[in-house]
C-alpha positions in Angstrom: 34.0 0.3 39.9 31.9 3.5 40.2 32.8 4.5 36.6 31.8 1.1 35.3 28.5 1.4 37.3 27.8 4.8 35.9 28.4 3.7 32.3 26.1 0.7 32.8 23.4 2.9 34.3 23.7 5.4 31.4 23.5 2.6 28.9 20.3 1.2 30.6 18.7 4.6 30.6 19.2 5.3 26.9 18.0 1.7 26.0 14.8 2.2 28.1 14.3 5.6 26.5 14.7 4.1 23.0 12.1 1.5 23.9 9.7 4.1 25.1 10.2 6.2 22.0 9.8 3.0 19.8 6.4 2.4 21.5 5.3 5.9 20.6 6.2 5.2 17.0 4.5 1.8 16.9 1.2 3.1 18.4 1.2 6.1 16.0 1.9 9.0 18.3 4.6 9.8 15.8 3.5 9.6 12.2 5.6 8.3 9.3 8.0 11.0 8.2 7.3 13.2 11.3 10.3 15.1 12.6 11.3 14.1 16.2 11.8 17.2 18.3 14.3 16.3 20.9 13.3 19.0 23.3 9.6 18.0 23.2 10.3 14.4 24.0 12.9 15.3 26.7 10.2 17.3 28.5 7.6 14.6 28.0 9.9 11.8 29.4 11.5 14.1 32.0 15.1 13.5 30.8 17.9 15.5 29.4 17.8 16.3 25.7 21.1 14.5 25.2 19.5 11.3 26.4 16.8 11.6 23.8 19.4 12.1 21.2 21.1 8.9 22.2 17.8 7.0 22.1 17.2 8.4 18.6 20.6 7.1 17.6 19.7 3.6 18.8 16.4 3.7 16.9 18.2 4.9 13.8 20.5 1.9 13.9 17.4 -0.3 14.3 15.7 1.2 11.3 12.8 2.9 13.0 14.2 6.4 12.5 16.0 8.0 9.6 18.7 10.5 10.4 20.6 12.2 7.6 23.7 14.4 8.1 22.6 18.0 8.8 18.9 17.1 9.0 16.5 16.4 11.8 15.7 12.8 12.7 12.4 11.6 11.3 10.2 8.5 11.8 10.6 5.9 9.1 8.5 6.7 6.0 8.5 4.2 3.1 7.4 5.0 -0.4 5.4 2.5 -2.5 8.7 1.6 -4.3 10.4 1.1 -0.9 7.7 -1.3 0.2 7.9 -3.3 -3.0 11.7 -3.6 -2.6 11.4 -4.7 1.0 8.8 -7.4 0.1 11.3 -8.6 -2.5 14.0 -8.8 0.1 11.7 -10.5 2.6 10.8 -13.1 -0.1 14.5 -13.9 -0.5 15.2 -14.1 3.3 12.0 -15.8 4.4 12.0 -18.1 1.4 15.4 -19.3 2.5 14.2 -19.6 6.1 11.3 -21.8 4.9 13.6 -24.1 2.9 15.9 -24.5 5.9 13.1 -25.0 8.3 11.6 -27.8 6.1 15.0 -29.5 5.8 15.5 -29.4 9.6 12.1 -31.0 10.3 11.4 -28.1 12.7 8.8 -28.1 15.5 5.9 -26.2 13.9 3.6 -26.0 16.9 4.3 -22.3 17.6 4.0 -21.3 14.0 0.7 -23.2 13.7 -0.6 -21.7 16.9 0.2 -18.2 15.6 -1.9 -18.8 12.5 -4.8 -19.9 14.7 -4.4 -16.7 16.7 -4.3 -14.7 13.5 -7.6 -16.3 12.5 -9.2 -15.5 15.8 -8.0 -11.9 15.8 -9.4 -11.4 12.2 -12.8 -12.9 13.1 -13.0 -10.6 16.2 -11.8 -7.6 14.3 -8.8 -7.1 16.5 -6.5 -5.4 14.1 -3.6 -4.7 16.6 -3.6 -8.3 17.7 -3.6 -9.5 14.2 -0.6 -7.4 13.3 1.2 -8.6 16.4 0.6 -12.2 15.4 1.6 -11.6 11.8 4.9 -10.2 12.9 5.3 -13.1 15.3 4.7 -15.6 12.5 7.4 -14.2 10.3 9.9 -13.9 13.1 9.2 -17.5 14.1 9.5 -18.7 10.5 13.0 -17.2 10.4 13.9 -18.6 13.8 13.0 -22.1 12.6 15.8 -21.7 9.9 18.3 -22.1 12.8 20.6 -19.8 10.8 21.6 -16.9 13.1 22.4 -14.6 10.1 18.9 -15.2 8.7 17.4 -14.5 12.1 19.4 -11.4 12.6 18.7 -9.8 9.2 15.0 -10.8 9.4 14.6 -8.9 12.7 16.4 -5.9 11.4 14.0 -5.7 8.5 10.7 -6.9 10.1 10.6 -4.9 13.3 10.8 -1.4 11.7 8.8 -2.6 8.7 5.9 -3.8 10.8 6.0 -0.6 12.8 5.5 1.3 9.5 2.7 -1.1 8.4 1.0 -0.6 11.8 1.0 3.2 11.3 -0.4 2.9 7.7 -3.0 0.3 8.6 -4.2 2.5 11.5 -4.4 5.7 9.6 -6.1 4.0 6.6 -8.7 2.3 8.9 -8.0 -1.0 7.1 -10.4 -3.8 8.4 -9.2 -7.3 9.4 -11.5 -8.8 6.7 -8.9 -8.0 4.0 -6.5 -10.5 5.6 -8.6 -13.5 4.5 -6.5 -14.6 1.5 -3.3 -13.8 3.4 -4.3 -16.1 6.3 -4.7 -18.9 3.9 -1.2 -18.2 2.5 0.3 -18.3 6.0 -1.4 -21.7 6.6 -0.1 -23.0 3.3 3.4 -22.1 4.4 3.0 -24.2 7.5 1.6 -27.1 5.5 4.5 -27.1 3.1 7.0 -27.1 6.0 5.1 -30.0 7.6 5.3 -31.9 4.4 9.1 -31.3 4.1 8.6 -29.5 0.8 11.5 -27.0 1.3 12.0 -25.9 -2.3 8.3 -25.6 -2.9 7.9 -23.6 0.3 10.7 -21.3 -0.7 9.1 -20.5 -4.0 5.7 -20.2 -2.5 7.0 -17.6 0.1 8.6 -15.6 -2.7 5.4 -15.5 -4.7 3.4 -14.6 -1.7 5.7 -11.7 -0.9 5.4 -10.5 -4.4 1.6 -10.5 -4.1 1.6 -8.8 -0.7 4.0 -6.2 -2.0 1.9 -5.4 -5.0 -1.3 -5.0 -3.0 -0.2 -3.4 0.3 0.1 0.2 -0.7 -3.2 0.1 -2.6 -5.0 -1.1 0.5 -3.4 1.5 2.7 -4.3 4.3 0.2 -7.7 2.8 -0.5 -6.9 2.3 -4.1 -8.0 -1.4 -4.2 
């Protein structure tokens, strides 16, 4: 009994540490590509270095950290090509989710409410809130597919991807005004689902992702 309790406690500790370290990544305390020094974070969190190593392993599995054999763990850092590829993948997964959601005549109230929250955040210039709502929208869209594999894969892609986006948006100083056209695209997705236009919604999502993917890095690097 004591052994089982000890293992459970250890698992809880490393999970909580992973969440704390993830929050540091999301808020930008660790920059994209930055090396994670185990000793530094062990001191900061007041834990053993081995515990930090276990937390890093969890985040590596979740995609927030990249850890190659013989090299230090580093925060996720995506190239322009990586971002384009991920948007292509998102188009396929979220497009399928949209088609399934339309066919299932899903309850769209949460999805619609999220769009309204995004509009309010954009008008008020609340960039962090807007990013939170944007992530929530896409997670909810995939949840509405009612396909557990779509939901699982979407979360594995979206959570670390949005962490990276948040870091890039923060460092670039990107303003909420640039989301104007994107907000209309989100609303159009909701409208198509409401109309039961599954195939149209699927193609629209794919095109929207292509557009997002081609513009994102330019905005972050202030090229457009």
